[in-house]
C-alpha positions in Angstrom: 90.1 307.2 53.4 90.5 306.7 57.1 89.1 303.6 58.7 87.6 304.6 62.0 88.1 301.9 64.7 87.2 304.0 67.8 83.4 303.7 67.7 82.6 300.1 66.8 79.0 299.4 67.8 77.0 296.1 67.6 75.3 297.1 64.4 78.6 298.0 62.8 80.1 294.7 63.8 77.0 292.9 62.6 77.2 294.7 59.3 80.9 293.6 58.9 80.2 290.0 59.7 77.2 289.8 57.4 79.2 291.4 54.6 82.1 288.9 55.1 79.6 285.9 55.2 77.9 287.2 52.0 81.4 287.5 50.3 82.3 283.9 51.4 78.9 282.5 50.2 79.4 284.3 46.8 82.8 282.8 46.4 81.6 279.3 47.2 78.6 279.5 44.8 80.4 281.6 42.2 77.6 284.2 42.3 79.7 287.3 41.5 76.8 289.7 41.6 76.1 288.6 45.1 79.6 289.6 46.1 78.8 293.3 45.4 76.3 293.3 48.2 78.9 291.8 50.6 81.5 294.3 49.5 79.1 297.2 50.0 78.1 295.9 53.5 81.7 295.4 54.5 82.8 298.8 53.2 79.9 300.5 55.0 81.1 298.8 58.3 84.8 299.6 57.7 84.2 303.2 56.7 81.4 303.8 59.2 79.0 305.1 56.6 75.5 304.4 55.7 72.1 306.0 55.8 72.0 308.1 59.0 74.9 306.4 60.7 76.8 309.7 60.6 73.7 311.8 60.9 73.9 312.7 57.3 70.2 312.6 56.8 69.2 314.2 60.0 67.1 317.3 59.6 66.3 319.8 62.3 62.7 320.0 63.3 60.9 323.0 61.8 60.3 325.9 64.1 56.6 326.7 64.5 56.1 330.0 66.4 52.7 330.8 64.9 49.8 331.3 67.3 46.7 329.2 66.5 43.3 330.8 66.7 40.5 329.1 68.5 38.2 327.3 66.1 34.5 327.4 66.8 32.3 324.5 65.5 28.6 324.8 64.6 26.5 321.7 64.7 24.6 321.0 61.5 21.2 319.2 61.6 
């Protein structure tokens, strides 16, 4: 896998720092399950992946070319 270093944004850097801090906290408290969260965040930052960071979940807007008819309303008493 290629580590992309050309497009580091603030969010990506924040994700890396948060991941490293979580890893350090997990080592200090010996909470090994917590370390998986830190590893995931760090890996997401290093590999530049995540939900929508690479436009992987972007969907094109649906094309609506239908003409709508005028709707008439009748007042009911």
